[in-house]
C-alpha positions in Angstrom: 15.3 -14.7 -37.1 15.4 -11.0 -36.5 13.6 -8.6 -39.5 15.8 -7.0 -41.6 15.7 -3.5 -42.8 17.3 -1.7 -45.9 16.3 2.2 -45.8 18.1 4.8 -47.8 17.4 8.5 -47.2 17.8 10.8 -49.8 18.5 14.5 -48.7 18.1 17.5 -51.0 21.0 19.6 -50.5 20.5 22.1 -52.6 21.4 26.0 -52.1 17.5 26.6 -51.6 17.5 24.3 -48.7 19.8 26.7 -46.9 16.9 29.4 -47.0 14.1 29.8 -44.2 10.6 30.0 -45.2 7.2 30.4 -43.6 8.4 32.5 -40.4 10.8 29.5 -39.3 14.0 30.7 -37.9 16.1 27.9 -39.1 16.6 26.5 -42.4 14.7 24.2 -44.8 17.5 21.6 -44.5 18.1 21.9 -40.7 13.9 21.7 -40.4 13.7 18.5 -42.5 16.8 16.9 -40.9 14.8 16.9 -37.7 12.8 13.8 -39.1 16.0 12.2 -40.5 18.3 12.3 -37.7 15.3 11.3 -35.5 14.9 8.0 -37.6 18.8 7.2 -37.7 19.4 7.8 -34.3 16.4 5.4 -33.3 18.3 2.8 -35.8 21.5 3.2 -34.0 19.8 3.2 -30.6 18.5 -0.1 -31.5 22.1 -1.5 -32.2 21.0 -4.2 -34.4 23.1 -5.1 -37.5 20.4 -6.3 -39.5 18.8 -2.6 -39.8 20.9 -1.1 -42.2 20.9 2.8 -43.4 22.1 4.5 -46.4 22.2 8.3 -47.4 22.1 9.9 -50.8 22.4 13.6 -51.2 21.1 15.2 -54.3 21.8 18.9 -55.6 25.5 18.1 -54.3 28.5 20.1 -55.6 30.3 16.9 -56.4 29.1 13.6 -58.4 29.7 10.3 -56.5 27.6 7.2 -57.7 28.0 4.3 -59.7 25.5 4.9 -62.2 27.1 8.0 -63.2 30.2 6.3 -63.9 28.4 3.6 -66.0 26.2 5.7 -68.1 28.4 9.1 -68.2 25.2 11.4 -67.9 21.8 11.8 -66.2 23.1 11.3 -62.8 25.0 14.5 -62.1 25.1 16.4 -58.7 23.9 13.4 -57.1 26.5 11.6 -54.3 26.3 8.5 -51.8 27.1 10.0 -48.4 26.6 6.8 -46.7 27.1 3.2 -48.0 24.1 1.0 -47.1 25.0 -0.9 -44.1 24.9 -0.8 -40.0 25.1 2.5 -38.7 27.2 3.5 -35.5 27.4 6.7 -33.8 30.9 7.3 -35.5 29.2 7.3 -39.1 26.5 9.7 -37.7 29.1 12.3 -36.5 30.9 11.9 -40.2 27.5 12.3 -41.8 26.6 15.1 -39.9 29.8 17.0 -41.3 28.6 16.2 -44.9 25.0 17.4 -44.4 25.2 21.1 -45.5 23.4 23.2 -48.2 25.5 23.1 -51.4 26.1 26.0 -54.0 24.0 24.4 -57.0 20.6 23.9 -57.8 21.0 21.1 -60.5 20.3 17.3 -59.6 17.3 15.4 -60.4 15.7 13.9 -57.3 14.2 11.1 -59.4 17.5 10.0 -60.6 18.6 10.2 -57.1 15.8 7.4 -56.3 16.9 5.1 -59.1 20.6 5.3 -57.5 18.7 4.6 -54.0 16.9 1.4 -55.8 20.3 0.4 -57.2 22.0 0.6 -53.9 19.3 -1.3 -52.3 19.1 -3.9 -54.8 22.6 -4.8 -55.0 22.8 -4.7 -51.1 19.8 -7.0 -50.3 20.0 -9.3 -53.5 16.8 -11.7 -53.3 17.1 -11.7 -49.4 14.3 -11.0 -46.9 14.1 -7.2 -46.1 11.9 -4.6 -45.5 13.2 -2.2 -48.0 12.3 1.5 -47.9 13.4 4.9 -49.6 12.9 8.3 -48.0 13.3 11.6 -49.9 13.1 14.9 -48.2 13.4 17.8 -50.4 11.9 21.6 -51.2 11.1 20.6 -54.6 12.8 23.6 -56.1 15.2 21.5 -58.2 14.8 20.2 -61.9 12.9 16.9 -62.0 12.8 14.6 -65.5 9.1 13.4 -65.6 10.2 10.7 -68.2 9.9 7.0 -67.5 7.7 7.2 -64.4 5.8 4.0 -65.4 9.0 2.1 -65.8 10.8 3.5 -62.6 7.5 2.6 -60.3 7.5 -0.9 -62.1 11.2 -1.5 -60.6 10.3 -0.1 -57.2 7.5 -2.5 -56.8 9.5 -5.4 -58.0 11.8 -4.9 -55.6 9.6 -4.4 -52.9 10.7 -0.9 -51.9 8.1 1.6 -50.0 8.6 4.9 -51.6 8.0 7.8 -48.8 8.4 11.3 -50.2 8.2 14.1 -47.7 8.3 17.7 -49.1 9.2 20.6 -47.3 6.2 23.0 -47.4 4.5 20.7 -49.8 0.9 21.2 -50.0 -1.4 18.5 -47.9 -5.1 19.0 -47.9 -5.5 16.2 -45.5 -3.2 17.6 -42.9 -4.6 21.4 -43.7 -1.3 22.8 -45.1 -1.1 24.9 -48.2 1.7 27.2 -49.1 1.0 30.8 -50.9 3.0 32.1 -53.6 4.6 28.6 -54.3 7.0 28.9 -57.3 5.8 27.2 -60.5 8.7 24.9 -60.7 7.8 23.5 -57.1 4.1 23.3 -58.1 5.2 20.9 -61.2 7.4 19.1 -59.1 4.9 18.4 -56.5 2.3 16.8 -59.2 5.4 14.9 -60.7 6.5 13.5 -57.2 2.8 12.5 -56.3 2.3 11.0 -59.4 5.3 8.7 -58.7 4.2 8.0 -55.2 0.7 7.2 -56.3 2.0 4.5 -59.1 4.3 2.9 -56.4 1.7 2.7 -53.4 4.0 4.6 -51.6 3.4 7.4 -48.7 3.2 11.3 -49.9 3.0 14.0 -47.2 4.3 17.4 -46.0 7.1 17.7 -43.6 5.4 19.6 -41.0 3.2 16.6 -40.4 6.0 14.1 -40.1 7.7 16.8 -38.0 4.5 17.1 -35.7 4.4 12.9 -35.2 8.0 12.8 -33.8 6.9 13.7 -30.5 4.4 10.8 -30.5 6.5 7.8 -28.8 7.3 5.1 -30.7 6.6 1.6 -29.2 9.3 -0.9 -30.0 8.2 -3.7 -32.0 8.9 -7.3 -30.4 8.7 -10.5 -32.1 7.3 -13.3 -30.3 9.4 -15.0 -27.7 8.7 -18.6 -26.8 8.9 -19.7 -23.4 7.5 -23.3 -23.4 7.3 -25.8 -26.3 5.7 -29.2 -25.1 2.9 -31.0 -23.7 -0.1 -29.6 -21.8 -1.2 -32.6 -19.6 -4.3 -33.5 -17.5 -3.5 -36.5 -15.3 -0.4 -38.7 -16.3 -0.4 -39.9 -19.7 2.0 -42.4 -18.9 0.1 -44.3 -17.1 -3.2 -43.4 -17.9 -3.9 -43.7 -21.5 -7.1 -41.7 -21.3 -5.2 -38.5 -19.8 -5.2 -35.5 -21.7 -2.2 -34.6 -23.7 -2.0 -31.5 -26.0 1.0 -30.3 -28.2 1.2 -26.3 -27.2 3.7 -23.5 -27.4 3.5 -20.6 -25.0 4.4 -17.2 -25.6 4.7 -13.8 -23.9 1.9 -11.6 -24.1 3.0 -8.9 -22.0 6.4 -8.0 -20.9 7.9 -4.9 -19.1 9.5 -2.4 -21.0 12.5 -0.9 -18.9 14.3 2.4 -19.0 17.4 2.4 -21.1 20.5 1.2 -19.2 23.5 3.6 -19.1 27.1 2.3 -19.0 29.9 4.1 -16.8 32.3 6.2 -18.8 35.1 8.5 -17.6 36.4 11.8 -19.4 39.5 11.1 -21.4 42.5 13.0 -20.4 44.8 12.6 -23.1 46.1 9.0 -22.2 48.8 7.2 -23.7 48.5 5.0 -26.8 48.5 1.9 -24.8 45.9 3.4 -22.2 43.7 4.5 -24.8 43.8 0.6 -26.2 43.1 -0.8 -23.0 40.5 1.7 -21.9 38.4 1.2 -25.1 38.1 -2.5 -24.7 34.2 -2.9 -23.6 32.1 -5.7 -25.8 29.5 -4.5 -27.5 29.7 -0.4 -26.6 31.0 2.0 -28.8 33.1 5.0 -27.4 33.3 8.5 -28.9 36.6 10.3 -28.7 35.8 12.0 -25.6 35.1 9.0 -23.6 36.8 6.0 -22.4 35.4 2.6 -20.8 35.7 2.0 -17.1 36.7 -1.5 -16.2 35.8 -2.7 -12.7 38.4 -4.7 -10.5 37.3 -6.4 -7.0 39.8 -8.0 -4.4 38.7 -10.2 -1.5 40.6 -9.8 1.8 40.6 -11.6 5.0 42.2 -10.8 8.4 45.7 -12.0 8.9 48.2 -10.6 11.6 51.1 -11.9 9.8 50.3 -10.2 6.5 51.6 -6.5 5.9 48.8 -4.3 6.9 47.3 -7.0 8.7 45.0 -8.2 5.5 45.8 -10.8 2.9 44.5 -11.2 -0.5 42.4 -14.3 -1.4 41.4 -15.5 -4.6 37.8 -15.8 -5.7 37.9 -19.7 -6.2 38.9 -19.9 -2.7 35.7 -18.6 -1.3 32.7 -20.4 -0.1 29.2 -19.6 0.9 28.1 -18.5 4.3 24.7 -18.1 4.9 23.4 -15.5 8.0 21.9 -17.4 10.8 21.2 -15.1 13.5 24.7 -13.1 13.8 26.9 -16.1 12.7 27.6 -17.4 9.3 26.6 -21.2 8.2 28.8 -22.4 5.6 27.2 -24.9 3.1 29.3 -26.6 0.3 28.4 -26.8 -3.1 28.1 -30.4 -2.9 25.7 -30.0 0.0 24.1 -27.0 -1.6 23.1 -29.1 -4.6 21.0 -31.6 -2.6 18.7 -28.5 -1.3 17.9 -27.8 -5.3 14.5 -29.2 -6.3 15.1 -31.7 -9.2 12.4 -30.9 -11.7 11.9 -31.7 -15.2 10.1 -30.1 -18.0 6.4 -30.4 -17.8 2.9 -28.2 -18.1 0.4 -29.8 -15.8 -2.9 -29.0 -15.0 -3.7 -29.2 -11.1 -7.5 -28.2 -11.1 -10.1 -25.9 -12.0 -11.6 -23.0 -10.0 -14.8 -21.0 -10.8 -14.0 -17.5 -12.2 -16.2 -15.9 -9.4 -14.3 -17.5 -6.9 -11.1 -16.0 -8.1 -9.6 -12.9 -6.7 -7.8 -10.5 -9.2 -5.1 -9.4 -6.5 -3.5 -12.8 -7.0 -2.2 -12.0 -10.2 1.5 -11.4 -9.5 3.3 -11.4 -12.9 3.4 -10.7 -16.8 1.0 -12.5 -19.1 1.7 -15.2 -21.4 -0.5 -16.9 -23.8 -0.6 -20.6 -24.9 -1.6 -21.9 -28.1 -1.6 -25.4 -30.2 1.3 -26.4 -32.1 1.7 -24.7 -35.4 0.8 -27.2 -38.3 -0.7 -29.7 -35.8 -4.3 -30.0 -36.7 -5.1 -32.7 -33.8 -3.5 -30.6 -31.1 -5.6 -27.4 -32.5 -8.8 -29.3 -31.9 -8.0 -30.7 -28.6 -6.9 -27.4 -27.2 -10.0 -25.7 -29.0 -12.3 -28.1 -27.1 -10.6 -27.2 -23.7 -10.9 -23.6 -24.2 -14.5 -24.2 -25.3 -15.1 -26.2 -22.2 -13.6 -23.7 -19.8 -15.8 -20.7 -21.4 -19.1 -22.7 -21.0 -18.6 -23.8 -17.4 -17.1 -20.4 -16.7 -14.0 -21.9 -15.1 -10.5 -21.0 -15.0 -7.4 -23.7 -14.7 -4.8 -23.8 -12.4 -1.4 -25.5 -13.7 2.0 -26.2 -12.7 4.6 -25.2 -15.2 8.2 -26.0 -15.6 9.8 -24.2 -18.7 13.0 -26.8 -18.8 14.6 -29.2 -16.8 16.1 -27.9 -13.3 14.1 -24.7 -13.5 12.0 -23.8 -10.5 8.4 -24.6 -11.2 5.7 -22.0 -11.1 1.7 -21.9 -10.6 -0.1 -20.3 -13.2 -3.9 -19.6 -14.1 -5.2 -20.4 -17.2 -8.2 -18.5 -18.7 -9.9 -19.0 -21.8 -9.9 -16.5 -24.9 -11.7 -16.6 -27.9 -12.0 -14.7 -30.9 -13.5 -15.4 -34.4 -10.3 -16.5 -35.7 -7.9 -17.2 -32.6 -8.1 -19.3 -29.8 -5.8 -19.2 -26.8 -5.2 -19.3 -22.8 -4.1 -16.6 -21.3 -2.1 -17.3 -18.2 -0.7 -15.4 -15.1 1.7 -16.4 -12.5 0.0 -17.4 -9.2 1.6 -16.8 -5.8 2.5 -19.7 -3.5 1.5 -19.7 0.2 4.4 -17.6 1.2 3.7 -14.8 -1.2 0.2 -14.2 0.2 0.0 -11.7 3.3 -3.4 -11.1 5.0 -4.2 -7.9 6.5 -7.3 -7.5 8.5 -9.0 -3.9 8.2 -12.1 -2.7 10.1 -15.1 -2.5 7.9 -15.9 0.5 6.3 -19.8 0.2 6.5 -20.1 -0.6 10.2 -18.7 0.0 13.5 -18.5 -2.9 16.4 -18.4 -1.3 19.9 -16.7 -2.6 22.9 -20.4 -4.1 23.8 -20.5 -6.1 20.6 -23.3 -3.7 19.2 -23.1 -3.4 15.5 -23.5 0.2 14.2 -24.6 1.1 10.6 -25.3 4.5 11.3 -25.1 7.7 13.8 -21.5 7.0 14.9 -18.4 9.5 14.4 -16.6 6.9 12.3 -19.5 6.5 9.8 -20.5 8.6 7.0 -23.9 10.6 7.2 -26.3 9.5 4.2 -25.7 13.5 3.1 -21.7 12.6 2.8 -22.3 9.8 0.8 -24.4 11.6 -1.4 -22.1 14.2 -2.1 -19.1 11.8 -2.1 -21.3 9.9 -4.9 -22.0 13.3 -6.7 -18.3 14.2 -6.7 -17.2 10.8 -8.0 -19.7 11.0 -10.9 -18.8 14.3 -11.8 -15.1 13.0 -12.2 -16.1 10.3 -14.3 -13.3 10.3 -17.7 -14.8 7.2 -19.1 -16.8 9.3 -21.7 -15.3 12.7 -21.6 -13.0 12.9 -24.6 -14.8 14.1 -27.7 -15.4 12.1 -30.9 -15.4 13.3 -34.7 -18.6 15.2 -34.0 -17.6 17.1 -30.8 -19.8 14.7 -28.6 -18.2 13.4 -25.5 -18.8 9.4 -25.8 -15.3 8.4 -26.0 -13.0 7.2 -23.2 -10.3 9.7 -21.8 -7.0 8.5 -21.5 -7.4 5.0 -23.0 -4.6 2.4 -22.4 -3.1 2.6 -25.8 -2.6 6.5 -25.6 -1.0 6.5 -22.0 3.0 6.3 -22.5 5.6 5.8 -19.7 7.3 9.4 -19.4 10.8 8.1 -18.2 11.5 5.5 -20.9 10.3 7.8 -23.6 11.8 11.0 -22.2 15.2 9.3 -21.8 15.2 8.0 -25.4 14.2 11.5 -26.6 17.2 12.7 -24.4 19.5 10.4 -25.9 18.8 10.8 -29.7 18.9 14.7 -29.2 22.3 14.4 -27.4 23.8 11.9 -29.9 23.0 14.7 -32.7 23.3 17.8 -31.0 26.1 17.2 -28.3 26.4 21.0 -27.3 22.7 22.1 -27.6 20.4 22.2 -24.5 17.9 19.6 -24.1 14.5 19.8 -25.6 11.3 20.3 -23.6 9.2 17.4 -22.6 6.8 15.9 -25.5 3.6 17.3 -24.4 1.9 13.8 -25.2 3.9 12.6 -22.1 2.5 15.0 -19.9 -1.2 15.0 -21.3 -2.3 12.7 -18.4 -0.3 13.9 -15.6 -3.5 16.0 -14.4 -7.0 15.8 -14.6 -8.5 17.8 -17.5 -8.8 21.1 -16.6 -12.4 21.6 -18.1 -13.3 18.7 -16.3 -12.0 20.0 -13.0 -13.9 23.1 -13.4 -17.4 21.2 -14.1 -16.8 19.3 -10.9 -15.6 22.7 -8.6 -19.0 22.8 -7.3 -19.7 18.9 -6.2 -16.0 19.3 -4.6 -17.0 22.3 -2.6 -20.2 20.8 -1.4 -18.3 17.8 -0.4 -15.8 19.9 1.4 -18.8 21.5 3.2 -20.4 18.3 4.3 -17.2 16.7 5.4 -16.1 19.8 7.3 -12.8 19.7 5.9 -10.5 22.4 7.5 -7.0 23.0 6.8 -4.6 21.8 9.4 -2.3 24.7 10.6 1.5 23.9 9.7 3.9 22.5 12.0 5.7 24.6 14.0 9.6 24.2 13.6 12.0 24.5 16.3 11.4 25.4 20.0 7.9 26.3 20.8 6.9 29.2 23.0 4.0 29.4 25.3 2.6 32.7 23.7 2.5 31.5 20.0 0.9 28.1 20.1 -1.5 27.6 17.2 -5.3 27.6 18.1 -6.9 24.3 18.0 -9.4 23.7 15.2 -12.2 22.7 17.8 -11.9 26.3 19.5 -11.2 24.6 23.1 -8.3 26.2 25.3 -6.2 23.2 25.8 -3.7 24.9 27.6 -6.1 26.2 30.2 -7.6 23.0 30.6 -4.2 20.9 31.2 -2.6 23.8 33.1 -5.3 23.2 35.9 -3.7 22.0 38.9 -5.9 18.8 39.2 -4.9 18.2 35.3 -1.4 18.7 35.2 0.5 15.5 35.3 3.7 15.0 37.6 4.3 11.4 37.0 4.6 9.3 34.2 2.8 5.8 34.1 5.3 3.0 32.6 2.3 1.4 30.5 1.4 4.4 28.8 5.0 6.5 28.5 5.3 7.6 25.3 2.0 9.7 25.0 2.2 11.1 29.0 5.9 11.8 28.7 5.1 13.9 25.4 2.4 15.8 27.4 4.5 16.3 30.3 6.9 18.0 28.4 4.6 20.0 26.5 2.9 21.6 29.2 5.7 21.9 31.7 6.3 25.7 32.7 9.9 25.7 33.4 12.9 23.4 32.7 12.9 21.6 36.1 9.5 19.8 35.1 11.3 19.1 31.7 14.2 17.7 33.3 12.1 15.5 35.8 10.1 14.1 32.9 13.4 13.3 31.3 14.6 11.5 34.2 11.3 9.6 34.5 11.6 8.3 31.0 15.1 7.4 31.5 14.2 5.3 34.7 11.3 3.7 32.5 13.7 2.8 29.8 16.3 1.2 32.3 13.1 -0.7 34.0 12.1 -2.2 30.5 15.5 -3.6 29.8 16.0 -4.9 33.1 12.9 -6.9 33.2 13.2 -7.9 29.5 12.8 -11.6 29.3 15.5 -12.2 26.6 15.2 -9.7 23.9 11.1 -9.4 24.4 11.6 -5.8 25.5 14.0 -4.2 23.3 11.6 -3.2 20.9 9.8 -1.0 23.2 13.0 0.0 24.8 14.0 1.2 21.5 10.9 3.2 20.7 10.7 4.9 24.0 14.5 6.0 23.4 13.8 7.3 19.9 10.8 9.2 21.2 13.1 10.3 24.2 15.5 11.6 21.8 13.3 13.3 19.3 11.6 15.5 22.2 14.6 16.7 23.7 16.1 17.7 20.0 12.4 19.4 19.5 12.7 21.5 22.7 16.5 22.3 22.2 17.4 20.1 25.5 19.7 17.5 24.0 22.2 17.4 26.9 19.8 15.6 28.8 19.4 13.0 26.3 23.3 12.7 25.7 24.1 12.2 29.6 21.2 9.5 29.6 22.6 7.6 26.5 26.3 7.6 28.0 25.1 6.3 31.3 23.0 3.5 29.4 25.7 2.5 27.2 27.9 2.0 30.7 25.2 0.0 32.3 24.3 -2.1 29.2 28.0 -3.1 28.6 28.9 -3.8 32.4 25.7 -6.3 32.6 23.9 -3.7 35.1 20.6 -4.1 33.7 19.4 -7.6 34.1 22.5 -9.5 32.9 24.2 -9.6 29.1 22.4 -7.0 27.2 24.8 -6.6 24.2 22.5 -8.0 21.7 20.3 -4.8 22.5 23.5 -2.5 22.1 24.0 -4.1 18.4 20.7 -3.1 17.7 21.2 0.6 18.8 24.4 0.6 16.9 22.2 -0.4 13.9 19.8 2.3 14.0 22.6 5.0 15.4 21.2 7.7 13.2 17.9 7.5 15.2 19.7 6.6 18.3 22.6 8.3 18.6 24.0 11.4 20.7 22.7 14.3 19.5 25.5 16.5 17.8 25.7 20.1 17.1 24.6 19.6 13.1 21.3 18.1 14.8 20.7 20.8 17.7 22.9 23.8 18.0 22.8 23.8 21.7 24.7 20.5 21.8 28.2 20.3 22.8 28.6 17.2 20.9 30.6 17.3 17.9 29.6 15.3 15.0 32.9 13.4 15.1 32.2 12.5 19.1 28.9 11.3 18.1 30.5 8.8 15.3 32.9 7.8 17.7 30.3 7.0 20.3 29.4 3.6 18.7 32.9 2.6 17.7 34.3 2.3 21.4 
C-alpha cells in the first residue's frame, strides 16, 4: 500500500513579512516561500493522491478557521487558505493569489499550530499517516507562551512532526546570527525553540533550508516484488532430496528515467464543445492555456477502384508480416502462438561457477535481491545455509528464472551477501549466447611480426620504459580516491563518491518544471552547482598534475595536428608535415608520379593521384580510371559479393570530387552507371545494387548545388534522380 502523508504549511503573512532584510532584494515572504513552493510543487509533481497538503495563513487580514467559530476568541487573524487534501496545479495557482503580505501584525503562530493539529486530526483520524506541520515565520508577531506543555503533548500524541523555519532566526550550528534583532523576535525565537524541543521536532533558520533546496532529492521507492515462490536445486517432485526454499525476490537497483512530457497545443479560443473534448486525457491536468492532443491513425492500401487510388482498412483486418529479404512473410495469429515458448513460473539453479572465473562484463541489467519468505523460519535457515556455502566456497550460482507463467526465461547470476543482521542473494542478468560479441584486438604489451617473432620492447608500436613511467606518474597524480578533505582538512576521503554524484538531466528537468509551475513568466534558474560539481576534474588537482602531464607530453612527443583545410586546396598553401619532409617534392618526381590506379588498391592510389595532380586533365584521368574500376567490380561480382566494395569506391569517388570542386565528373559517371545497371550491361540483373544505392542516396546521390557550388544539378533534380 502506498505511503500516506498529511502536511500542513503555516505561512506568516504579517505586514513585516513584506519587508527586505540583510541585503536581500526580495521580501521576507517571497524568500521564505521559496522553500514552501519547492516542497508543494514536489508533492504536485509526484501526483500521488495519498500525499495531502494544507495551508494555513497567520496574521491575515481575515479570520477563517473552525476553532475561532467554536471558541469565539484566541484564533483571530488565522485563515485556512487550502484545506487538507490532494494538491493539483490548479490549486497551486489559486493558492499563489492568496499568498501576499497583509496589513496587520496581530495573529498568534502557536494558535495557528493548534489549528493545523485540528486539521490533521480531523482528516487522518486514526489511519496510518506521516503527519507534519511546517511553520514559516519571521517571529515579529505576538506569541502566547502559555500551555506549551499541553500543546506539545497533543502534538506528540497525534504523531505529528513539528518543523519551525524562521526568517533570519539565529542558528549557531549553521553559523548565522542576526544583529540588531528586535526584543519581540528574540523572545519569540526562544518560545518556538522551547516548543520544538518539547515535541522532538526540527528548528532551523530559513537560510539553511533554502541552501539545501539545491541538493537533489532522491525519490523514495518502496520495495517491488518480482518473484514469490520456490528456489530449487534439482526437481523436488522427482527427487525428495532436492533443495527447495521459499523465497521472495525484490529490485535492488532500478534505472531512474527522465520525466516524460505530454504533447499539448496552445488554445486559440475554441468553442465549448471543442474545449470539452480537447481536455479529455486521463491522468493529465491541463491549465487554461493548453489543450490535450489526441492522435488518430488510419491504415490505407492501394486500390485502383477507390477514390484517390487508396482505400481505408480497419485495424482488425491487419495481419503481421515479417520482413524476409525484400518480401513480407505472413504468420497468422494461430501459427504465431506455436512459436511462443510455453513456460511456467520457476526459479531453478542450473550450476555453479568459481568467482575468479566470472567476467564482470557479463552483467547486462539491473540488480535484484532474493531473501527468505517472511515469517518462514525454515526457509530462512535453508537460505542462510546456502548463502554461507557459496561464501565459503567463493562461488556464484547460475539460475534460470521465469517470474510468471508464459513469460520469457532469464539467466541470472546469484552472489552471496552477508551482513550482521541481513543475508541475501544478489543477482544480475546474464547474456545468452546470441548476446555475446567477441572482438579480438592486438595485445598492448607485445608485437608479433610477420615472421612470427615476438617483441616486448624496441618497437615503434610499444612504449619505452621512460614513457611507461611518465604515464604511471601522471595517472598517480590524477588519483581522486583520497583527494577530498576531511573535517580536519586532511586529504583522506574519496572525491566524487557514488552517493554524491547525481544525474544532471533528471534533476535539472525536475528543477525547471517546478520553477515554471510557480513562476510562469520568469526566466529559468541557473543549473544547481551540485549538478556541475563533478563535470570536470578538480582545479587544484589539475594544477598539481600539470608538471606530470608536461613530462608525459614531452616523453611521448605529442604534437598538435594542423587543422584540416576546408574547400579546394591550392598548391602553395599546403600545411607543412610534422615530420618536416617535403612530401610534394618526393611525389612530384617523375619516377614517383602515379599514372595508373591498381584495382586492388584503388582508394588510396586514387586519392594520391588526385592529390598530386598538376592540372585538371590528370584529375579527369584519375576519375575515369576509378569509374572503370567501379564498373569492373560490379561486372565481375558473383551475386552481391562485390557490392560493398563498389559502394565504398563510389562514396570515395563522390567525396573526392566534392572536395576538389569538380562535381561534374562524378555526376556524369553516376548517370551513366544508372543506365548501365538498369539495362543489365554490367553482368546481368543488378537492380539489387541500385536499391542499395537508393538507400544511401544521401552519400551516393548526385552532387547538387547545396553540396558543391560549381554543380549544375539542383536539389530537386538530385532528389528526382532516384525516383525514376
